[in-house]
C-alpha positions as CSV (number, residue, x, y, z in Angstrom):
1,M,0.0,0.1,-0.2
2,S,1.3,3.4,-0.9
3,T,2.3,5.6,1.9
4,D,1.5,9.0,-0.3
5,T,-1.8,9.8,1.5
6,Y,-3.2,13.4,1.0
7,T,-1.7,14.1,4.5
8,A,1.5,12.2,3.8
9,R,3.5,15.0,2.8
10,P,2.3,18.5,3.7
11,G,3.4,21.3,1.5
12,I,4.2,19.2,-1.5
13,P,2.5,20.3,-4.7
14,V,-0.3,17.6,-5.4
15,S,1.5,17.6,-8.8
16,Q,4.5,16.0,-7.4
17,L,2.5,12.9,-6.0
18,G,1.3,9.9,-7.4
19,V,-1.4,9.6,-9.4
20,D,-4.1,7.8,-6.7
21,V,-3.3,10.8,-4.4
22,R,-3.8,13.6,-7.0
23,S,-7.1,11.7,-8.0
24,A,-8.0,11.6,-4.0
25,F,-7.1,15.6,-3.8
26,I,-8.9,16.5,-6.8
27,T,-12.2,14.3,-6.0
28,R,-12.3,16.0,-2.2
29,T,-11.7,19.6,-3.6
30,Y,-14.7,19.3,-5.9
31,T,-16.8,17.3,-3.3
32,H,-16.3,20.1,-0.9
33,L,-17.0,23.0,-3.5
34,L,-20.1,21.2,-4.5
35,G,-21.1,21.1,-0.9
36,A,-20.3,25.1,-0.8
37,I,-22.4,25.9,-3.2
38,L,-25.3,23.3,-1.8
39,A,-24.7,25.2,1.6
40,F,-25.0,28.7,-0.1
41,T,-28.1,27.5,-1.9
42,M,-29.8,26.2,1.0
43,L,-29.0,29.4,3.2
44,E,-30.2,31.6,0.6
45,V,-33.5,29.6,0.5
46,Y,-33.7,29.4,4.0
47,L,-33.3,33.3,4.3
48,F,-36.2,33.5,1.6
49,E,-38.6,31.3,3.0
50,T,-38.5,33.0,6.6
51,G,-38.9,36.8,4.9
52,M,-34.9,37.1,6.5
53,A,-34.2,38.1,2.5
54,E,-36.4,41.3,2.5
55,S,-34.7,42.7,6.3
56,I,-31.3,41.9,5.0
57,A,-31.8,43.5,1.5
58,R,-33.3,46.9,3.5
59,V,-30.8,47.0,5.6
60,L,-27.9,46.7,3.5
61,L,-29.7,48.3,0.4
62,G,-30.4,51.4,2.5
63,G,-26.9,51.7,4.3
64,S,-23.3,52.3,2.9
65,W,-22.7,50.1,0.4
66,L,-18.8,50.7,1.0
67,I,-19.1,49.7,4.5
68,V,-20.6,46.4,3.2
69,L,-17.9,45.9,0.8
70,G,-15.3,47.0,3.3
71,G,-16.4,44.2,5.6
72,F,-16.8,41.5,3.1
73,M,-13.3,41.9,2.3
74,I,-11.9,41.7,5.7
75,V,-14.4,38.4,6.1
76,S,-12.8,37.1,2.4
77,W,-9.3,38.0,3.6
78,I,-9.8,36.2,6.8
79,A,-11.5,32.7,5.5
80,T,-8.6,32.4,3.0
81,H,-6.0,33.2,5.0
82,V,-7.0,30.7,7.5
83,A,-7.9,28.3,4.7
84,H,-4.7,28.3,3.3
85,S,-2.4,28.6,6.6
86,S,-4.2,26.5,9.2
87,Q,-2.6,23.3,10.2
88,S,-5.9,22.9,12.1
89,Q,-8.9,20.9,9.7
90,G,-11.4,22.5,12.0
91,A,-10.4,25.7,11.3
92,Q,-10.2,25.1,7.6
93,Y,-13.8,24.2,7.8
94,G,-14.8,26.8,9.7
95,A,-13.1,29.5,7.2
96,L,-14.9,27.7,4.6
97,G,-18.2,27.9,6.8
98,F,-17.6,31.5,7.5
99,F,-17.0,32.5,3.9
100,I,-20.2,30.7,2.5
101,V,-22.7,32.4,5.1
102,A,-20.8,36.1,4.1
103,E,-21.2,35.3,0.6
104,A,-25.0,34.5,1.3
105,I,-25.5,37.7,3.1
106,I,-24.0,39.9,0.5
107,F,-25.8,38.5,-2.3
108,T,-29.1,38.5,-0.8
109,P,-30.0,42.1,-1.7
110,M,-29.1,41.3,-5.4
111,L,-30.8,38.2,-5.7
112,Y,-33.9,39.9,-3.7
113,L,-34.4,42.5,-6.2
114,A,-33.9,40.1,-9.0
115,N,-36.5,37.8,-7.7
116,T,-39.2,40.5,-7.2
117,Y,-38.7,42.3,-10.2
118,A,-37.0,40.1,-12.9
119,P,-38.5,36.7,-12.0
120,G,-36.6,33.6,-13.9
121,V,-33.2,35.7,-14.3
122,I,-31.7,34.1,-11.5
123,E,-32.3,30.7,-12.8
124,N,-31.1,31.6,-16.1
125,A,-27.8,33.5,-14.3
126,A,-27.2,30.2,-12.6
127,T,-27.6,28.0,-15.6
128,V,-25.1,30.1,-17.7
129,T,-22.7,30.0,-14.8
130,L,-22.7,26.2,-14.8
131,I,-22.0,26.0,-17.9
132,G,-19.3,28.8,-17.9
133,F,-17.6,27.1,-15.1
134,V,-17.7,23.5,-16.7
135,G,-16.6,24.5,-20.0
136,L,-13.7,26.6,-18.3
137,T,-12.8,23.2,-16.0
138,M,-12.6,21.3,-19.2
139,V,-9.9,23.8,-20.9
140,A,-8.1,23.5,-17.8
141,Y,-7.9,19.8,-17.5
142,Q,-7.6,19.1,-21.2
143,T,-5.1,21.0,-21.7
144,R,-3.2,20.6,-18.6
145,K,-1.7,23.9,-19.1
146,D,-0.4,26.1,-16.1
147,F,-2.2,29.4,-16.0
148,S,-0.5,30.7,-13.0
149,F,0.7,33.3,-15.3
150,L,-2.9,35.0,-15.3
151,G,-2.3,35.6,-11.1
152,G,-0.5,38.6,-11.5
153,L,-3.2,40.2,-14.3
154,L,-6.1,39.2,-12.1
155,R,-4.7,40.8,-9.2
156,W,-4.4,44.0,-11.3
157,A,-7.5,43.5,-12.8
158,M,-9.4,43.2,-9.3
159,I,-7.1,46.3,-7.9
160,G,-9.0,48.4,-10.9
161,A,-12.3,46.9,-10.2
162,L,-12.7,47.6,-6.7
163,L,-11.1,51.4,-7.4
164,L,-13.8,51.4,-9.9
165,I,-16.9,50.5,-7.5
166,V,-15.9,52.6,-4.8
167,S,-15.4,55.7,-7.3
168,S,-19.2,54.4,-8.6
169,V,-20.6,54.6,-4.9
170,L,-19.1,57.8,-3.9
171,F,-19.5,59.7,-7.2
172,G,-22.7,58.3,-8.2
173,F,-22.0,57.0,-11.5
174,Q,-23.3,53.7,-13.0
175,L,-20.2,51.4,-14.3
176,G,-22.8,50.4,-17.1
177,T,-22.4,46.7,-18.7
178,L,-19.2,47.0,-20.2
179,F,-17.8,46.8,-17.1
180,T,-20.5,43.8,-16.4
181,V,-19.0,42.1,-19.2
182,L,-15.5,42.8,-18.2
183,M,-15.7,41.0,-14.9
184,I,-17.4,38.1,-16.5
185,V,-14.1,37.6,-18.6
186,V,-12.4,38.5,-15.1
187,A,-14.1,35.8,-13.4
188,G,-13.6,33.1,-16.1
189,A,-10.0,33.9,-15.9
190,A,-10.2,33.8,-12.2
191,I,-11.8,30.0,-12.5
192,L,-8.8,29.0,-14.7
193,Y,-6.3,30.0,-12.7
194,D,-7.9,28.6,-9.6
195,T,-8.4,25.3,-11.8
196,S,-4.8,25.4,-13.0
197,N,-3.7,25.7,-9.1
198,V,-5.8,22.7,-8.2
199,L,-4.1,20.7,-11.0
200,H,-0.4,22.0,-10.3
201,H,0.3,24.1,-7.3
202,Y,-2.2,23.0,-4.3
203,P,-0.6,21.0,-1.6
204,A,-2.0,17.6,-1.0
205,D,-3.5,18.7,2.3
206,R,-5.2,21.9,1.3
207,H,-8.5,20.8,-0.6
208,V,-11.0,23.2,1.8
209,G,-8.7,26.1,0.7
210,A,-8.7,24.8,-3.2
211,A,-12.6,24.5,-2.5
212,L,-13.0,27.7,-1.1
213,Q,-10.7,29.6,-4.0
214,L,-13.3,27.8,-6.4
215,F,-16.3,28.7,-4.8
216,A,-15.1,32.1,-4.7
217,S,-14.4,32.6,-8.3
218,V,-17.9,30.8,-9.1
219,A,-19.6,33.2,-6.9
220,L,-17.6,36.1,-8.7
221,L,-19.0,34.7,-11.9
222,F,-22.4,34.3,-10.7
223,W,-22.6,37.3,-9.7
224,Y,-21.9,39.4,-12.3
225,V,-23.9,37.1,-15.1
226,L,-26.7,37.5,-12.8
227,Q,-26.4,41.5,-13.2
228,F,-25.7,41.0,-16.7
229,F,-29.5,39.4,-16.9
230,M,-30.9,42.1,-14.6
231,S,-29.5,44.9,-16.9
232,S,-30.8,43.1,-20.1
233,D,-34.1,42.8,-18.5
234,D,-34.4,46.5,-17.7
């Protein structure tokens, strides 16, 4: 029996380990990703069925969006850091759960508006997001190309997007459909980047962190695909 279990060599990229270890890591990562998506969906359903979604939407939409955005960025940074650096699996799972809850809360206002004023667009956006994610994942797996070069480009793109979002809130201008389309492209690039890291760079004991990163990119894609459908429905 091989000693190359997924916990046997912490810190070593999974690409340097045996086929069985890589397969087990990939299976664990995508199982956790599916679990995160299901947990997010169930939490949103609960918020809407209990009427809490309307209350959350009114509070967030009625307050400063910069405060909400800043709080979410802090939560995202903490959750990502813990999931990627903590040696405790309990802490890693706690970070993933914390991140899912934060995503559900920040998504609630837009989902509430979509459900109220544009029925059907949530399902359409979810379908397009799923198709896009599967397609990009197949590209990464079939080509086996290392997309790590996208990391620097993505960081600059996200900084630029953040500056534009903050400016739009402060100065009251609309970012428009072009910005939404560009962010869909950025989210797609993030999925390629994260999938490439799963194949080539993640240590075999970091499947929770890998799932969190993939979930964040899928959520980003869904956010802007939903925005695009809502703007097209006006």
